[in-house]
N, C-alpha and C positions, 0 to 999 in steps of 0.2 A: 347801865355797869352789870355786868355779868358776874357772879361770885362762882369760884369752880373749885370743887373739892374731890380730891383723888382718896382712895383706899383700896388698900387690898395687897398692899405690898407685903414682902417678906422674904423669910430664909428658904428656898426651895433645893433641893438635890439637883444635880444636871438629868435630865430626859424628864423631871415634871411638869407640873402644870399651875398656873394661876390666874385667876382673873381679877384685873383692875376696874375699878368704877370710878365714873366722875360724875358727880352729882351737881347741878347746874340750879341757879336761881338767882331772881333779879328780873328777868328780862324773856321773853318769849321765846323759848328753850327751840322751836321748831322753824324760828328764824337763823338759826348759826349752824352752818358746819360744823364738825368736831375735830381735830387730830390728836393725835398721841406723839410725842415726842419723848425722846432720851437723851439722860446725859453722861456719860460716865467717866469716873477720876480722870483728870488731864485730858478730858478729850472736850470736844463741842458739840454741843446741841444738835441731835438729827434727828430726822423726819421719820417716824414707824411707821403710820397709818393714818387715813382720814376716811370719813363719811360727812356723804351730803347732807343736809337739812331730811330729806324725807328718807334717808338710807339705802335709796337706790342706787347710788353709787359708792364704790371703795377703792380707795388705791392704797398699797402696801409698798414701801422698800423692801427691795430685794432682798435682802440679808431675813426678812420676816414671812414673805411668802410661802405659803404651804403651811405654818405653823401657829400663826397669830391671825386672829380674827375679830374683826373690829365691828360691833353693832348699837343700837341705840334703842329706847325706850322713849319717846317724846310725851305718851303721858305719864312718866315718870321723872322726866326731865334727865335724866342718865344714860352715859354713855356706857361702852365694856369693852375691854381689850381682853378677850379671852389668849392667852401666851400656853400653848404646848413644846414637847419636845424641847425645852429650856436648856441653852448652852451657858460656859462660863461668859460669855461673850456678850450674853443679855443684861449682864450684870450693869447698874445706873440707876439712877433715878428716874422717874418717869413721869412726864407731865402732859397733862391736858390743856386743851386750847380750844378757843371757840372764834370764828370766823363770820363777819358778813356778808364779804362777797357774793355775789350770786355767781352760779356756777361751778366748775367743778370743784370739788375739796382740795385746798392748796397743798403742797408740802413745805413748802418754805415758811422758818419761823417769821419772818419779817409781815407774812398776810394772817398774822393772827393777832386779834386784839386785846383779846384776855387769857389770862393762864391760872392754871391752880398750882398750889404750893411744891407740888411733887410729891410721889410716894417713892422710898426705895426699894428696889428688887435687888435681892443676892443670890445668886446660883452659883453652889459650891459643887466644884469636879470632884 
């Protein structure tokens, strides 16, 4: 089992920045690729970004490319999501997730094995 706890969400004005953190415990963190997903009210959960076990490979949804950056610190068992130039459309609950597959980090929710409880992000326009 892997336990994931997100933090860092909140209210921010459009154009502002936030950094989300996801702390992992329970298993060897570096054995898992990590992803961030989000779910806005009335919408399905969608992929945001993911990072490989070593941090050497990342992938992003087109909607956040150039604005969001994922990173990880395996010594601290933590993955981060730096969000810049935030827009009202970024308003959602953000979830981190861990997956055990070998290969490129996944962008499908069903490929992830463990999930955090989510942290809300509200961007006011």
